[in-house]
C-alpha positions in Angstrom: -18.0 -7.9 -18.4 -14.9 -8.0 -16.3 -15.4 -7.9 -12.5 -12.8 -6.8 -10.0 -12.1 -7.2 -6.3 -10.2 -4.6 -4.3 -7.8 -4.7 -1.4 -6.7 -1.8 0.9 -3.3 -2.2 2.5 -2.0 0.1 5.2 1.7 0.3 6.0 2.8 2.1 9.1 5.9 4.3 9.0 8.6 4.3 11.7 10.5 6.9 13.6 9.7 9.3 16.4 7.8 11.7 14.1 6.9 9.0 11.6 7.7 9.2 8.0 10.6 6.7 7.9 9.9 3.9 5.4 12.0 0.8 5.1 11.9 0.8 1.3 13.2 -2.8 1.0 10.6 -4.2 3.3 7.8 -2.1 1.7 8.9 -3.3 -1.8 8.9 -6.9 -0.7 5.3 -6.5 0.7 4.2 -4.9 -2.6 5.9 -7.7 -4.6 4.1 -10.4 -2.6 0.7 -8.8 -3.5 1.8 -8.5 -7.1 2.7 -12.2 -7.2 -0.8 -12.9 -6.0 -2.3 -11.0 -8.9 -2.9 -7.7 -7.2 -2.2 -4.5 -9.2 -1.7 -1.2 -7.4 -4.1 1.5 -8.5 -3.5 4.2 -5.9 -1.1 4.9 -3.1 -1.0 7.9 -0.7 0.4 8.8 2.6 -1.6 10.0 5.6 -0.3 13.3 6.9 0.3 13.5 10.6 2.0 16.9 11.2 4.8 19.0 9.9 4.9 17.0 6.7 5.5 13.6 8.4 3.3 10.6 7.5 1.8 8.1 10.0 1.1 5.5 7.3 0.9 4.7 3.6 -2.4 3.6 2.2 -2.3 1.5 -1.0 -5.3 0.3 -3.0 -5.0 -2.8 -5.2 -7.3 -4.5 -7.6 -7.4 -7.8 -9.5 -9.8 -9.6 -11.8 -12.4 -11.5 -9.9 -12.5 -15.2 -10.4 -15.7 -16.2 -12.3 
């Protein structure tokens, strides 16, 4: 049976009200995890107020080394 390990990564947004995401920086961080074998299984933003987001929460998994 395959076994997995999981990682939760939280990325803070910028801006006075939040919600501003540097997509190039975010993509680089995601690619670093992908290069380490992590596969994203879920990603969501945390609502702060008036539709802005304080952070983005991503969940990754990869096969556990036997």
